[in-house]
C-alpha positions as protocol buffer text, in pm:
chain_id: "A"
residue {
  index: 1
  type: UNK
  ca { x: -1597 y: 2915 z: -2066 }
}
residue {
  index: 2
  type: UNK
  ca { x: -1266 y: 2768 z: -1945 }
}
residue {
  index: 3
  type: UNK
  ca { x: -1007 y: 2645 z: -2190 }
}
residue {
  index: 4
  type: UNK
  ca { x: -841 y: 2320 z: -2087 }
}
residue {
  index: 5
  type: UNK
  ca { x: -464 y: 2335 z: -2133 }
}
residue {
  index: 6
  type: UNK
  ca { x: -287 y: 2080 z: -2346 }
}
residue {
  index: 7
  type: UNK
  ca { x: -57 y: 1817 z: -2193 }
}
residue {
  index: 8
  type: UNK
  ca { x: 285 y: 1868 z: -2355 }
}
residue {
  index: 9
  type: UNK
  ca { x: 457 y: 1572 z: -2188 }
}
residue {
  index: 10
  type: UNK
  ca { x: 346 y: 1278 z: -1975 }
}
residue {
  index: 11
  type: UNK
  ca { x: 539 y: 986 z: -1826 }
}
residue {
  index: 12
  type: UNK
  ca { x: 463 y: 727 z: -1560 }
}
residue {
  index: 13
  type: UNK
  ca { x: 745 y: 552 z: -1377 }
}
residue {
  index: 14
  type: UNK
  ca { x: 683 y: 227 z: -1193 }
}
residue {
  index: 15
  type: UNK
  ca { x: 876 y: 125 z: -882 }
}
residue {
  index: 16
  type: UNK
  ca { x: 918 y: -240 z: -984 }
}
residue {
  index: 17
  type: UNK
  ca { x: 1162 y: -146 z: -1261 }
}
residue {
  index: 18
  type: UNK
  ca { x: 1424 y: -1 z: -1027 }
}
residue {
  index: 19
  type: UNK
  ca { x: 1738 y: -218 z: -1042 }
}
residue {
  index: 20
  type: UNK
  ca { x: 1829 y: -151 z: -678 }
}
residue {
  index: 21
  type: UNK
  ca { x: 1495 y: -267 z: -538 }
}
residue {
  index: 22
  type: UNK
  ca { x: 1476 y: -560 z: -780 }
}
residue {
  index: 23
  type: UNK
  ca { x: 1825 y: -677 z: -680 }
}
residue {
  index: 24
  type: UNK
  ca { x: 1741 y: -672 z: -308 }
}
residue {
  index: 25
  type: UNK
  ca { x: 1415 y: -861 z: -360 }
}
residue {
  index: 26
  type: UNK
  ca { x: 1589 y: -1128 z: -569 }
}
residue {
  index: 27
  type: UNK
  ca { x: 1868 y: -1169 z: -308 }
}
residue {
  index: 28
  type: UNK
  ca { x: 1609 y: -1212 z: -31 }
}
residue {
  index: 29
  type: UNK
  ca { x: 1410 y: -1463 z: -237 }
}
residue {
  index: 30
  type: UNK
  ca { x: 1728 y: -1657 z: -319 }
}
residue {
  index: 31
  type: UNK
  ca { x: 1823 y: -1660 z: 50 }
}
residue {
  index: 32
  type: UNK
  ca { x: 1478 y: -1800 z: 139 }
}
residue {
  index: 33
  type: UNK
  ca { x: 1501 y: -2071 z: -128 }
}
residue {
  index: 34
  type: UNK
  ca { x: 1853 y: -2169 z: -12 }
}
residue {
  index: 35
  type: UNK
  ca { x: 1733 y: -2198 z: 349 }
}
residue {
  index: 36
  type: UNK
  ca { x: 1442 y: -2413 z: 229 }
}
residue {
  index: 37
  type: UNK
  ca { x: 1681 y: -2640 z: 36 }
}
residue {
  index: 38
  type: UNK
  ca { x: 1916 y: -2656 z: 337 }
}
residue {
  index: 39
  type: UNK
  ca { x: 1626 y: -2754 z: 567 }
}
residue {
  index: 40
  type: UNK
  ca { x: 1525 y: -3036 z: 329 }
}
residue {
  index: 41
  type: UNK
  ca { x: 1885 y: -3169 z: 324 }
}
residue {
  index: 42
  type: UNK
  ca { x: 1994 y: -3108 z: 687 }
}
residue {
  index: 43
  type: UNK
  ca { x: 2289 y: -3348 z: 716 }
}
residue {
  index: 44
  type: UNK
  ca { x: 2641 y: -3200 z: 723 }
}
residue {
  index: 45
  type: UNK
  ca { x: 2832 y: -3223 z: 394 }
}
residue {
  index: 46
  type: UNK
  ca { x: 3208 y: -3218 z: 332 }
}
residue {
  index: 47
  type: UNK
  ca { x: 3282 y: -3057 z: -4 }
}
residue {
  index: 48
  type: UNK
  ca { x: 3651 y: -3034 z: -104 }
}
residue {
  index: 49
  type: UNK
  ca { x: 3774 y: -2948 z: 243 }
}
residue {
  index: 50
  type: UNK
  ca { x: 3486 y: -2719 z: 335 }
}
residue {
  index: 51
  type: UNK
  ca { x: 3231 y: -2859 z: 576 }
}
residue {
  index: 52
  type: UNK
  ca { x: 2877 y: -2732 z: 540 }
}
residue {
  index: 53
  type: UNK
  ca { x: 2721 y: -2779 z: 884 }
}
residue {
  index: 54
  type: UNK
  ca { x: 2385 y: -2923 z: 969 }
}
residue {
  index: 55
  type: UNK
  ca { x: 2089 y: -2699 z: 893 }
}
residue {
  index: 56
  type: UNK
  ca { x: 2000 y: -2460 z: 1180 }
}
residue {
  index: 57
  type: UNK
  ca { x: 1645 y: -2448 z: 1048 }
}
residue {
  index: 58
  type: UNK
  ca { x: 1399 y: -2718 z: 1145 }
}
residue {
  index: 59
  type: UNK
  ca { x: 1248 y: -2929 z: 868 }
}
residue {
  index: 60
  type: UNK
  ca { x: 898 y: -2786 z: 920 }
}
residue {
  index: 61
  type: UNK
  ca { x: 1013 y: -2423 z: 922 }
}
residue {
  index: 62
  type: UNK
  ca { x: 1189 y: -2476 z: 588 }
}
residue {
  index: 63
  type: UNK
  ca { x: 849 y: -2473 z: 419 }
}
residue {
  index: 64
  type: UNK
  ca { x: 791 y: -2128 z: 566 }
}
residue {
  index: 65
  type: UNK
  ca { x: 1107 y: -2005 z: 392 }
}
residue {
  index: 66
  type: UNK
  ca { x: 984 y: -2152 z: 64 }
}
residue {
  index: 67
  type: UNK
  ca { x: 653 y: -1966 z: 102 }
}
residue {
  index: 68
  type: UNK
  ca { x: 838 y: -1644 z: 191 }
}
residue {
  index: 69
  type: UNK
  ca { x: 1050 y: -1679 z: -124 }
}
residue {
  index: 70
  type: UNK
  ca { x: 736 y: -1725 z: -334 }
}
residue {
  index: 71
  type: UNK
  ca { x: 574 y: -1424 z: -165 }
}
residue {
  index: 72
  type: UNK
  ca { x: 878 y: -1206 z: -241 }
}
residue {
  index: 73
  type: UNK
  ca { x: 873 y: -1316 z: -606 }
}
residue {
  index: 74
  type: UNK
  ca { x: 499 y: -1241 z: -628 }
}
residue {
  index: 75
  type: UNK
  ca { x: 557 y: -902 z: -466 }
}
residue {
  index: 76
  type: UNK
  ca { x: 821 y: -827 z: -733 }
}
residue {
  index: 77
  type: UNK
  ca { x: 569 y: -895 z: -1007 }
}
residue {
  index: 78
  type: UNK
  ca { x: 305 y: -675 z: -840 }
}
residue {
  index: 79
  type: UNK
  ca { x: 553 y: -389 z: -796 }
}
residue {
  index: 80
  type: UNK
  ca { x: 605 y: -375 z: -1173 }
}
residue {
  index: 81
  type: UNK
  ca { x: 252 y: -231 z: -1191 }
}
residue {
  index: 82
  type: UNK
  ca { x: 289 y: 2 z: -887 }
}
residue {
  index: 83
  type: UNK
  ca { x: 322 y: 368 z: -990 }
}
residue {
  index: 84
  type: UNK
  ca { x: 609 y: 555 z: -821 }
}
residue {
  index: 85
  type: UNK
  ca { x: 553 y: 896 z: -977 }
}
residue {
  index: 86
  type: UNK
  ca { x: 379 y: 1062 z: -1269 }
}
residue {
  index: 87
  type: UNK
  ca { x: 545 y: 1348 z: -1459 }
}
residue {
  index: 88
  type: UNK
  ca { x: 333 y: 1593 z: -1662 }
}
residue {
  index: 89
  type: UNK
  ca { x: 388 y: 1927 z: -1830 }
}
residue {
  index: 90
  type: UNK
  ca { x: 62 y: 2118 z: -1859 }
}
residue {
  index: 91
  type: UNK
  ca { x: 96 y: 2470 z: -1994 }
}
residue {
  index: 92
  type: UNK
  ca { x: 389 y: 2626 z: -1806 }
}
residue {
  index: 93
  type: UNK
  ca { x: 369 y: 2394 z: -1502 }
}
residue {
  index: 94
  type: UNK
  ca { x: 573 y: 2077 z: -1447 }
}
residue {
  index: 95
  type: UNK
  ca { x: 376 y: 1847 z: -1214 }
}
residue {
  index: 96
  type: UNK
  ca { x: 526 y: 1551 z: -1032 }
}
residue {
  index: 97
  type: UNK
  ca { x: 266 y: 1338 z: -859 }
}
residue {
  index: 98
  type: UNK
  ca { x: 403 y: 1071 z: -627 }
}
residue {
  index: 99
  type: UNK
  ca { x: 290 y: 752 z: -466 }
}
residue {
  index: 100
  type: UNK
  ca { x: -20 y: 767 z: -237 }
}
residue {
  index: 101
  type: UNK
  ca { x: 80 y: 995 z: 52 }
}
residue {
  index: 102
  type: UNK
  ca { x: 338 y: 1198 z: -138 }
}
residue {
  index: 103
  type: UNK
  ca { x: 262 y: 1560 z: -201 }
}
residue {
  index: 104
  type: UNK
  ca { x: 213 y: 1676 z: -555 }
}
residue {
  index: 105
  type: UNK
  ca { x: 506 y: 1894 z: -661 }
}
residue {
  index: 106
  type: UNK
  ca { x: 437 y: 2176 z: -905 }
}
residue {
  index: 107
  type: UNK
  ca { x: 727 y: 2361 z: -1063 }
}
residue {
  index: 108
  type: UNK
  ca { x: 650 y: 2689 z: -1236 }
}
residue {
  index: 109
  type: UNK
  ca { x: 847 y: 2681 z: -1560 }
}
residue {
  index: 110
  type: UNK
  ca { x: 838 y: 3064 z: -1577 }
}
residue {
  index: 111
  type: UNK
  ca { x: 1109 y: 3065 z: -1306 }
}
residue {
  index: 112
  type: UNK
  ca { x: 1339 y: 2816 z: -1482 }
}
residue {
  index: 113
  type: UNK
  ca { x: 1653 y: 2971 z: -1630 }
}
residue {
  index: 114
  type: UNK
  ca { x: 1845 y: 2656 z: -1730 }
}
residue {
  index: 115
  type: UNK
  ca { x: 1750 y: 2309 z: -1857 }
}
residue {
  index: 116
  type: UNK
  ca { x: 2021 y: 2040 z: -1893 }
}
residue {
  index: 117
  type: UNK
  ca { x: 2011 y: 1674 z: -1988 }
}
residue {
  index: 118
  type: UNK
  ca { x: 2239 y: 1473 z: -1757 }
}
residue {
  index: 119
  type: UNK
  ca { x: 2349 y: 1109 z: -1765 }
}
residue {
  index: 120
  type: UNK
  ca { x: 2338 y: 934 z: -1428 }
}
residue {
  index: 121
  type: UNK
  ca { x: 2623 y: 711 z: -1315 }
}
residue {
  index: 122
  type: UNK
  ca { x: 2530 y: 372 z: -1463 }
}
residue {
  index: 123
  type: UNK
  ca { x: 2762 y: 173 z: -1237 }
}
residue {
  index: 124
  type: UNK
  ca { x: 2595 y: 266 z: -910 }
}
residue {
  index: 125
  type: UNK
  ca { x: 2253 y: 123 z: -830 }
}
residue {
  index: 126
  type: UNK
  ca { x: 2039 y: 426 z: -744 }
}
residue {
  index: 127
  type: UNK
  ca { x: 1749 y: 377 z: -501 }
}
residue {
  index: 128
  type: UNK
  ca { x: 1410 y: 519 z: -600 }
}
residue {
  index: 129
  type: UNK
  ca { x: 1355 y: 865 z: -450 }
}
residue {
  index: 130
  type: UNK
  ca { x: 1081 y: 1125 z: -457 }
}
residue {
  index: 131
  type: UNK
  ca { x: 1128 y: 1487 z: -344 }
}
residue {
  index: 132
  type: UNK
  ca { x: 1463 y: 1423 z: -173 }
}
residue {
  index: 133
  type: UNK
  ca { x: 1645 y: 1745 z: -79 }
}
residue {
  index: 134
  type: UNK
  ca { x: 2017 y: 1667 z: -92 }
}
residue {
  index: 135
  type: UNK
  ca { x: 2323 y: 1877 z: -185 }
}
residue {
  index: 136
  type: UNK
  ca { x: 2117 y: 2187 z: -273 }
}
residue {
  index: 137
  type: UNK
  ca { x: 1919 y: 1984 z: -524 }
}
residue {
  index: 138
  type: UNK
  ca { x: 1574 y: 1825 z: -516 }
}
residue {
  index: 139
  type: UNK
  ca { x: 1583 y: 1473 z: -661 }
}
residue {
  index: 140
  type: UNK
  ca { x: 1310 y: 1266 z: -827 }
}
residue {
  index: 141
  type: UNK
  ca { x: 1419 y: 925 z: -958 }
}
residue {
  index: 142
  type: UNK
  ca { x: 1279 y: 579 z: -1017 }
}
residue {
  index: 143
  type: UNK
  ca { x: 1505 y: 407 z: -1269 }
}
residue {
  index: 144
  type: UNK
  ca { x: 1711 y: 471 z: -1579 }
}
residue {
  index: 145
  type: UNK
  ca { x: 2028 y: 638 z: -1694 }
}
residue {
  index: 146
  type: UNK
  ca { x: 1912 y: 991 z: -1782 }
}
residue {
  index: 147
  type: UNK
  ca { x: 1794 y: 1291 z: -1582 }
}
residue {
  index: 148
  type: UNK
  ca { x: 1686 y: 1642 z: -1658 }
}
residue {
  index: 149
  type: UNK
  ca { x: 1834 y: 1912 z: -1437 }
}
residue {
  index: 150
  type: UNK
  ca { x: 1640 y: 2235 z: -1396 }
}
residue {
  index: 151
  type: UNK
  ca { x: 1773 y: 2552 z: -1231 }
}
residue {
  index: 152
  type: UNK
  ca { x: 1536 y: 2829 z: -1122 }
}
residue {
  index: 153
  type: UNK
  ca { x: 1598 y: 3203 z: -1074 }
}
residue {
  index: 154
  type: UNK
  ca { x: 1680 y: 3154 z: -705 }
}
residue {
  index: 155
  type: UNK
  ca { x: 1949 y: 2891 z: -778 }
}
residue {
  index: 156
  type: UNK
  ca { x: 1742 y: 2593 z: -662 }
}
residue {
  index: 157
  type: UNK
  ca { x: 1808 y: 2283 z: -873 }
}
residue {
  index: 158
  type: UNK
  ca { x: 1574 y: 1997 z: -956 }
}
residue {
  index: 159
  type: UNK
  ca { x: 1698 y: 1660 z: -1085 }
}
residue {
  index: 160
  type: UNK
  ca { x: 1422 y: 1460 z: -1252 }
}
residue {
  index: 161
  type: UNK
  ca { x: 1497 y: 1103 z: -1362 }
}
residue {
  index: 162
  type: UNK
  ca { x: 1322 y: 994 z: -1678 }
}
residue {
  index: 163
  type: UNK
  ca { x: 1304 y: 719 z: -1938 }
}
residue {
  index: 164
  type: UNK
  ca { x: 1210 y: 974 z: -2207 }
}
residue {
  index: 165
  type: UNK
  ca { x: 1492 y: 1223 z: -2155 }
}
residue {
  index: 166
  type: UNK
  ca { x: 1498 y: 1364 z: -2507 }
}
residue {
  index: 167
  type: UNK
  ca { x: 1121 y: 1412 z: -2520 }
}
residue {
  index: 168
  type: UNK
  ca { x: 1108 y: 1578 z: -2175 }
}
residue {
  index: 169
  type: UNK
  ca { x: 1409 y: 1798 z: -2256 }
}
residue {
  index: 170
  type: UNK
  ca { x: 1250 y: 1917 z: -2582 }
}
residue {
  index: 171
  type: UNK
  ca { x: 917 y: 1991 z: -2412 }
}
residue {
  index: 172
  type: UNK
  ca { x: 1089 y: 2187 z: -2134 }
}
residue {
  index: 173
  type: UNK
  ca { x: 1303 y: 2378 z: -2385 }
}
residue {
  index: 174
  type: UNK
  ca { x: 991 y: 2464 z: -2585 }
}
residue {
  index: 175
  type: UNK
  ca { x: 804 y: 2595 z: -2279 }
}
residue {
  index: 176
  type: UNK
  ca { x: 1097 y: 2783 z: -2121 }
}
residue {
  index: 177
  type: UNK
  ca { x: 1206 y: 2945 z: -2450 }
}
residue {
  index: 178
  type: UNK
  ca { x: 845 y: 3051 z: -2522 }
}
residue {
  index: 179
  type: UNK
  ca { x: 831 y: 3218 z: -2178 }
}
residue {
  index: 180
  type: UNK
  ca { x: 1150 y: 3418 z: -2242 }
}
residue {
  index: 181
  type: UNK
  ca { x: 1006 y: 3580 z: -2556 }
}
């Protein structure tokens, strides 16, 4: 008879909540709506010394820009429900399961020698990343201000972005300290 191990921590992060991606989608949608408005009012306008030229977009193609803006807005709503990655701690394994074709990453917590809670730079818009090897660190991030940094026996570092930093940190501390005893 097999004993099923208990899940100590679980978090799902959705790609639609990333500020970077959301900002780009809103800028594109706004651009499409401005081109639509410009195509509906194509005559040149002189506003306090600045001349806005005639619309380069034909009147019929302006409707296409309106539909593209609506599509981008709809896509933004759908992406709120699109899972980027799933973090779980089961027993002494930290599992990170990514979007569709991404490989599942399993980190053996027996090899972890240090667990730190780190605050990300809140002024820079960070793009969502999964399993990015950069600067001798493997990054996993969707959105938020906090990360957990793990260091294994070989010196390899993992940076895992989370919305539940305190909960993940406590679960990792509990597992790694239990392994050292």
